[in-house]
N, C-alpha and C positions, 0 to 999 in steps of 0.2 A: 156387464162385460167391460173389462178395462179397455181404454182407448189405445190407439197405436202410440200416441204421444206418451201416455203413462207407461206403457211397456218399454218404450225406448229410453225413458228416464231410468227405469229399473235396470235395464241392460247396461246403461252408462255407469251406474254405480257398481254393478258386478264387474265390469271391465276395469274400473278404477281399483277395486280390491285385488283383482288378479294381477294387475300391473305392480301394485305394492308388494304382493307376495313373491313375485318373480325376483325382486331385488332384495327381499328381506332375508336375514339370517335367522331371525326369530320373530314370533308373534305371541304376545301375552294377552290373555283375555281377563278382564276384571269386571266385577259388579261395582259400578260407579255410584250407586245410590247413596244419598246422604250428604253429598257435598253441595255447597251453595255456589253461586256464580263466581264470587270473588275467589273461592278456593279452587274452582275449576280453572279459572284464568291463570292463577299462580302455578297450578299443576302443569298446565299446557306449556307455560314458559320454561319451567324446569325441564320438561321432556324435550322441548325444542332445543334448549341449550345443550342437551346430551345427544342431539341428533336422533331423537326418537319421534316417530310419527304416531300421533295419538288421534283416533277418530272413533265416533260412535256410529255403528251401522246396525241395520235391522238384521236379526239373526237369520231370517230366511234368505236374504240376499247374500250374506256372508257364506251361508251353507252352500248356495249355488256356486259361489266363486271358488270354494275350496275343493269341489268335487274333482277327483282325479289328481290332486296335488299332494305334496308331502305334508300339507297342513290339514288334510282331511280328518285326521285323528282328533281335531278340535270339535267336530260335529256334536258328540254327545254332551259337551258342556255348554252348548249354545242354547240357553233357555233363560228367560228373564232378562233384565237390563244388562247389556253387554257393551263394553268399550274395548277397543283393540289398540295395542301399542306395538309398533313394528320397529325392530332394530336392524339397521342396515350395515353399520361399520362395526359395532360391538354387539355381539349376540346377547350378552348379559345385561346390557344397558337398560332395556325396558323393565326387566324384573328389578334391577338394583334401584333405579330411580323411583319406580312406583312403590317399592317396599319402603323407601325413605319417606315418601309422601304419605303412605298409609299410617306409618308410625307417628308422623307429625299431626295428622288430622284425626287419627283414631277412627277412621271411616273407610269404607270400601273394602273389597276383599278380592284375592286372586281366585279365578276359576280354574286356570291351568294355562298351558302354553306349549308351543313347539319351539325348541331351540336347536338349531343346526340339524333339523330333520327328525329329532326325537320328541315324543310327547311326554310332558311332565304334568302331574296333577298339582293342585294348589299348594300342598305341602312341599313338594319337590321344587316348585317355582320359588318358594320362600328360601329354600336352601341355595338355589342358584343365585338368588339376589344377594347372598352374602359373599359370593366370589368376587375377587378384585377384578377391576377392569383391565383391558388389554394393555393400556399404557402403564398401569401400576405393575403388572406382571413383567413387562419388559424392563422396567426400572429395577425391579427386584433381581431379575436375572442378571442384568448388567452389573449390578452391585456385587452379586455373588461371584461372578467370574473376574471382576476387576482386581480384587485383592490378590488371588494367586498369580495372576498375570503380572501385576506390579512387582511382586516378590521375585518372580522368575527373571524379570528384566533387570532388577537390582543385582541379582546373583550373576547374571551374564556380564553385567557392567563391571562387577568386582573382579571376575575372572579376566576380563579384557584389560582392566587397569593393572592387575597383577602381572600379566604377560608383558605389558608395556614397560614396567619397572625392571623386568629381568634383563 
């Protein structure tokens, strides 16, 4: 029978997972087998730089933590070695960064994930990984509206200049 200390340690991990999920816009689950320590450290750094929280948890503890949450749909994919990447600012960042790392190392694989409340299988997560990030989308949007606005301002200026010359 597990000791009280052992049970409280498990509960602490469950509480930690719940806390992360409350803040997360997304959670991506991967099979992380096949990478060595050096690759794992490089991967963690890339994920940290993208503000993605990456942790390995026991599936049983993660399953307990997701009960009754929008992440509960991850339950069926929690088997075998699982690592979890949480996106807080950019919901697509975990999938995008992990996809790049998987291509670089030719190791690991997506199991699935939840992005903004919706469950996506491994293939759908790969598609999501190809989406541009929030900052890139904003830059593209601003670029697309800047040209017509500039043209309109020049037109108004020409009209104003013409009226001044009259």
